[in-house]
C-alpha positions as a printed Julia matrix, in Angstrom:
375×3 Matrix{Float64}:
 -27.38    7.96   26.37
 -29.45    4.91   25.01
 -27.26    4.76   22.0
 -23.91    5.62   24.49
 -25.36    1.8    26.49
 -26.0    -0.59   23.68
 -22.5     0.25   22.39
 -21.26   -0.88   25.64
 -23.55   -3.6    26.17
 -22.55   -4.91   22.57
 -18.3    -4.01   23.4
 -18.96   -5.6    26.64
 -20.04   -8.53   23.88
 -17.32   -8.35   21.58
 -14.48   -7.94   24.29
 -15.52  -10.61   27.29
 -16.09  -12.85   24.68
 -18.51  -14.95   27.89
 -21.68  -13.7    26.72
 -21.23  -13.8    22.94
 -19.16  -17.64   23.4
 -22.28  -18.71   25.26
 -24.91  -18.07   22.52
 -22.56  -18.73   19.78
 -21.02  -22.08   20.89
 -23.88  -23.19   22.11
 -25.77  -26.25   19.81
 -28.27  -25.3    17.65
 -27.52  -21.26   18.12
 -25.42  -20.79   14.81
 -29.28  -20.86   13.98
 -30.1   -18.09   15.45
 -30.76  -15.82   11.92
 -30.55  -17.57    8.97
 -28.82  -15.6     5.47
 -31.76  -13.37    5.12
 -32.28  -12.33    8.36
 -35.02  -14.05    9.97
 -35.29  -16.45   12.93
 -34.76  -20.07   12.74
 -36.07  -22.81   14.57
 -33.71  -24.81   17.44
 -32.16  -21.06   18.92
 -32.68  -20.04   22.08
 -35.4   -17.48   22.84
 -34.35  -16.48   25.75
 -31.41  -15.13   23.96
 -32.64  -13.44   21.01
 -34.99  -11.61   23.04
 -32.0   -10.35   25.71
 -30.72   -9.07   21.98
 -27.04  -11.45   22.44
 -27.37  -13.3    18.88
 -25.78  -11.32   16.32
 -26.06  -12.74   12.64
 -25.77  -11.51    8.58
 -28.74   -9.45    7.29
 -29.19   -9.09    4.16
 -29.43   -6.09    2.55
 -31.06   -5.3    -0.68
 -28.59   -4.03   -3.48
 -30.26   -4.0    -6.56
 -27.77   -5.6    -8.54
 -26.29   -9.64   -9.34
 -22.54   -8.63   -9.09
 -20.12  -10.42   -7.62
 -18.54   -8.18   -4.4
 -15.11   -9.23   -3.54
 -14.15   -5.33   -2.91
 -15.84   -4.14    0.55
 -14.41   -1.07    2.15
 -16.52   -0.4     6.43
 -16.43    3.01    6.81
 -18.93    2.49    9.73
 -21.8     1.04   10.85
 -24.07    3.56    8.72
 -21.35    3.82    5.64
 -19.5     1.17    2.99
 -18.77    1.01   -0.47
 -18.88   -2.22   -2.48
 -17.39   -2.94   -5.86
 -17.12   -6.03   -8.04
 -18.14   -7.13  -10.97
 -19.07   -5.47  -14.63
 -17.66   -2.39  -12.73
 -20.18   -1.59   -9.98
 -19.56    0.18   -7.46
 -22.44    0.72   -4.16
 -22.17    3.02   -1.56
 -24.8     3.04    1.4
 -25.2     5.82    3.97
 -27.52    4.55    5.67
 -26.49    1.48    7.5
 -27.79   -1.23    4.38
 -31.24    0.21    3.89
 -30.42    0.95    0.3
 -27.38    1.75   -2.28
 -26.46    3.89   -4.72
 -25.14    2.97   -7.78
 -21.79    5.38   -7.71
 -20.27    2.9   -10.68
 -18.03    5.03  -12.56
 -18.8     5.53  -16.42
 -17.78    3.2   -19.04
 -16.32    0.56  -16.57
 -18.22   -2.48  -17.37
 -15.59   -4.19  -18.63
 -13.71   -3.98  -15.21
 -13.21   -6.49  -12.51
 -13.14   -4.62   -9.72
 -11.31   -6.52   -6.99
 -10.54   -4.14   -4.49
 -11.18   -0.79   -2.67
 -10.06    1.15   -0.19
 -12.65    4.31    1.56
 -11.74    6.87    3.53
 -15.07    8.45    4.39
 -18.75    8.07    2.3
 -16.59   10.52    0.05
 -13.05    9.51   -0.45
 -12.13    6.13   -2.35
 -10.14    4.53   -4.4
 -10.76    1.36   -6.11
  -8.4    -1.41   -7.84
  -9.17   -3.34  -11.46
  -7.43   -6.31  -11.8
  -6.42   -8.5   -15.02
  -3.44   -8.56  -16.9
  -1.8    -5.39  -19.38
  -4.3    -2.49  -18.85
  -7.28   -4.32  -17.18
  -5.08   -3.55  -14.47
  -5.56    0.5   -13.13
  -6.35    2.71   -9.89
  -9.69    4.97  -10.17
 -10.38    7.12   -7.53
 -13.04    9.47   -6.44
 -13.68   12.66   -3.65
 -17.3    13.29   -4.55
 -18.93    9.82   -3.16
 -18.4     8.38   -6.35
 -20.47   11.07   -8.23
 -16.99   11.51  -10.64
 -13.46    8.99  -11.14
  -9.81    9.6   -11.71
  -7.86    7.24  -13.3
  -4.98    7.47  -11.58
  -3.16    4.75  -12.92
  -3.39    2.14  -15.97
  -0.39   -0.8   -15.25
   1.15   -1.47  -19.21
   3.58   -3.55  -18.67
   1.59   -6.57  -20.5
   3.98   -8.82  -17.43
   1.82   -7.14  -14.68
  -1.1    -8.27  -12.87
  -1.83   -6.54  -10.11
  -4.49   -8.36   -7.26
  -4.92   -5.93   -3.78
  -4.52   -2.5    -2.42
  -3.85   -1.04    1.16
  -3.27    2.5     2.66
  -1.97    3.07    6.13
  -3.14    6.33    6.28
  -5.76    8.86    3.96
  -1.95    9.5     2.3
   0.47    6.02    2.33
  -1.27    3.15    0.77
   0.75    0.17   -1.48
  -1.18   -1.85   -4.09
   0.23   -5.07   -5.02
   0.93   -7.52   -7.92
   1.92  -11.14   -9.56
   5.87  -11.0    -9.66
   7.5    -9.93  -12.88
  10.75  -10.8   -13.4
  10.65  -13.39  -10.51
   9.07  -10.66   -8.58
   5.82   -9.5    -6.69
   5.88   -5.79   -8.38
   4.47   -3.26   -5.91
   3.08    0.34   -6.33
   3.56    3.16   -3.3
   1.73    6.15   -3.6
   1.84    9.09   -0.92
  -0.52   11.18   -1.81
  -3.65    9.21   -1.16
  -4.01    7.57   -4.59
  -3.19   10.47   -6.93
  -0.87    8.91   -8.21
   1.49    5.9    -7.75
   5.54    4.72   -8.46
   6.45    1.25   -9.06
   8.57    0.74   -5.69
  12.11   -0.77   -6.16
  12.29   -4.58   -5.91
  16.04   -4.83   -4.57
  14.88   -5.58   -0.97
  11.74   -7.71   -2.15
  12.94  -11.44   -2.11
  12.33  -13.92   -5.2
   9.14  -15.37   -5.52
   9.22  -19.45   -6.01
   7.77  -20.95   -8.84
   4.7   -20.47   -9.84
   4.15  -18.58   -6.99
   1.45  -15.71   -7.46
  -1.51  -13.74   -5.14
  -4.98  -13.96   -5.4
  -7.57  -11.46   -6.19
 -10.32  -12.76   -4.21
 -11.1   -10.83   -1.43
  -9.25   -7.63   -1.01
  -7.75   -9.0     1.26
  -4.07   -9.95   -0.17
  -2.38   -7.11    1.46
  -3.06   -5.92    4.49
  -1.71   -3.25    6.89
  -1.66   -2.15   10.2
  -0.52    0.45   11.59
   1.94    3.47   10.3
   4.67    1.55    8.46
   3.9    -2.05    9.02
   2.31   -4.42    5.41
   1.67   -8.25    4.79
   1.18   -9.59    1.63
  -0.29  -12.78    0.58
   0.8   -16.27   -2.12
   0.0   -19.49   -3.49
   0.65  -21.34   -6.65
   3.87  -23.08   -5.25
   4.97  -25.39   -2.99
   4.57  -23.52    0.0
   1.95  -21.09    0.46
   3.69  -17.87    2.28
   3.28  -14.27    3.6
   5.71  -11.46    3.04
   6.26   -9.13    5.5
   7.17   -5.27    5.58
   7.47   -2.8     8.36
   9.11   -0.03    6.0
   5.6     0.62    3.76
   6.73   -2.14    1.43
  11.2    -1.33    0.53
  12.15   -4.47    2.05
  10.49   -7.57    2.81
  10.74  -10.54    4.4
   8.88  -14.31    3.7
   7.66  -16.54    6.0
   6.02  -20.06    5.37
   2.94  -20.33    5.97
   0.78  -24.17    7.43
  -2.19  -23.29    4.56
  -2.63  -26.01    1.53
   0.08  -25.64   -0.73
   1.16  -27.36   -4.08
  -1.41  -25.8    -6.67
  -2.73  -23.12   -8.3
  -5.83  -22.72   -7.12
  -3.76  -23.42   -2.72
  -2.19  -20.47   -0.91
  -3.06  -17.83    1.72
  -6.0   -16.16    1.04
  -6.36  -13.18    2.95
  -5.05  -11.85    5.83
  -5.84  -10.08    9.35
  -4.09   -8.41   11.85
  -4.66   -6.88   15.24
  -1.58   -5.19   16.12
   2.35   -5.69   14.24
   2.32   -9.24   16.22
  -1.05  -10.99   16.14
  -2.67  -11.89   12.87
  -5.08  -14.77   11.18
  -4.3   -16.42    7.91
  -7.39  -17.71    5.8
  -7.55  -19.42    2.36
  -7.31  -22.7     1.25
  -8.55  -24.66   -2.08
 -10.46  -22.6    -3.84
 -12.34  -24.91   -6.06
 -15.62  -26.38   -4.77
 -15.02  -30.07   -5.21
 -11.82  -30.18   -3.65
 -11.75  -30.42    0.61
  -9.24  -27.39    2.65
  -8.0   -28.79    5.74
  -5.6   -26.54    7.55
  -7.03  -23.37    5.76
  -5.95  -21.5     8.86
  -3.4   -20.25   11.17
  -2.3   -18.13   13.6
   1.07  -15.51   14.29
   1.55  -14.1    17.06
   5.23  -12.56   16.13
   4.56  -10.34   13.06
   4.45  -13.42   10.78
   7.78  -15.09   11.23
   6.05  -18.01   12.33
   2.65  -19.56   11.8
   1.06  -21.96   13.79
  -1.92  -24.14   12.23
  -5.47  -23.77   13.81
  -5.62  -26.63   15.48
  -9.7   -26.93   14.49
  -9.63  -24.36   10.88
 -12.84  -23.4     9.23
 -14.45  -26.76    7.37
 -13.77  -25.26    4.12
 -11.29  -22.93    1.74
 -11.93  -19.26    3.43
 -11.25  -16.23    1.38
 -12.01  -13.26    3.88
 -10.81  -12.9     7.04
 -11.56   -9.75   10.85
 -11.08   -9.12   13.45
 -14.09   -8.19   15.66
 -13.32   -4.82   17.33
 -11.82   -3.96   20.67
 -11.41   -7.71   21.08
  -7.63   -9.75   21.16
  -9.46  -13.05   20.65
 -12.61  -12.67   18.58
 -12.42  -12.94   14.68
 -14.89  -13.82   11.49
 -13.82  -15.53    8.87
 -16.08  -15.61    5.45
 -15.92  -17.6     2.31
 -18.25  -19.37   -0.31
 -19.66  -22.29    2.21
 -20.28  -20.12    5.25
 -19.0   -17.61    8.01
 -16.64  -18.93   10.34
 -16.03  -16.94   14.19
 -13.1   -17.57   16.72
 -12.62  -16.71   20.15
  -9.38  -17.61   21.02
  -7.14  -15.31   18.38
  -8.14  -18.14   15.79
  -6.83  -21.21   16.98
 -10.05  -22.57   16.76
 -12.99  -22.16   14.74
 -16.94  -23.26   14.71
 -19.44  -21.84   11.77
 -21.97  -19.57   12.62
 -23.58  -18.69    9.35
 -23.99  -20.67    5.78
 -24.61  -17.9     4.03
 -21.95  -17.24    0.48
 -19.42  -14.76    0.99
 -16.51  -13.12   -0.6
 -14.93  -10.6     1.76
 -16.08   -9.4     5.24
 -14.36   -6.24    7.32
 -15.23   -4.34   10.79
 -15.0    -0.73   11.9
 -14.82    0.09   15.67
 -17.32    1.62   15.82
 -18.86   -1.92   15.49
 -20.08   -2.49   12.21
 -19.07   -5.44   10.97
 -19.73   -5.64    7.55
 -19.63   -9.3     4.55
 -19.81   -9.07    0.3
 -19.92  -11.81   -2.13
 -21.55  -13.58   -4.88
 -25.59  -12.32   -6.46
 -25.3    -8.59   -4.6
 -25.16   -9.79   -1.79
 -24.11   -7.57    1.5
 -25.22   -8.12    4.82
 -24.24   -5.9     8.11
 -23.72   -8.48   11.32
 -26.86   -6.71   13.8
 -27.06   -7.74   17.32
């Protein structure tokens, strides 16, 4: 009963928004917890005592790998994948992490991971030619099977997504003028290159960003979105049939440079989505770094008050139609109005973020940083 009460209380905070907004948007409220999970000056003691202030709580991973791949399964279980072929898994809410890295993978850059539960996961290694690979485990990472190795030196894969435990896609940069997409119908055990007849032509210089595992995301049984950058226009491509045919729409995010574009999208249903990105170079400003859509990505509207800097990851909060989090190297931002306005709530560096239906939210990034959102 106590657990049920806590869950209902958190759901009320996220769904209603008013109580959450009162403590997060109030002056100084974002300082409720620093990135080490310690209380900071200038916060409301009354609100903190009532347990209303959420904040990232860093977990001890014991590694300095950079984790751009994150698969949140629940409040207790999560997977992260990153540099030096590193894969970690927790089943106790981040109190301990188990190193389940694939053998002989130290030279691989793992940039995305999708997990179905605590035992089954699919990881993507990126790079030119044979550096792009897909690895799969069915036993919690005790053993791994390589289910795809790219043999085309022109191809470079960036992101994975799954519609369910069987059907998924992997997307890469353009080959012969069109983005290349892989498909699986057996949970990642085998992959095939989809025909590109239904893929719009890529723009000059256009490519994807393997920054957070969120350049390819799905919602429901067949809808999937692919983000781009590097060209004169930063676009979002949408497919309604699991990658067979696509339409492309211009976003409002910064473009016109190989370092600019849409880095991540999140959809809470087939219609409502948020896009984030900007210019990933730390010495470059990123105005207009977020946009929203209400028509499945056919059109995008610039956020009235976007995040103050480049953001590489974004996720909707569970059970909310208006609340979402965006993360990047300079902080975490919260929106309570569906992405129209954002407020920085934490200064810590993260590359990717993910939430689960049981109100488990996780973030991961550089220097082995993995955190869970605590209330």
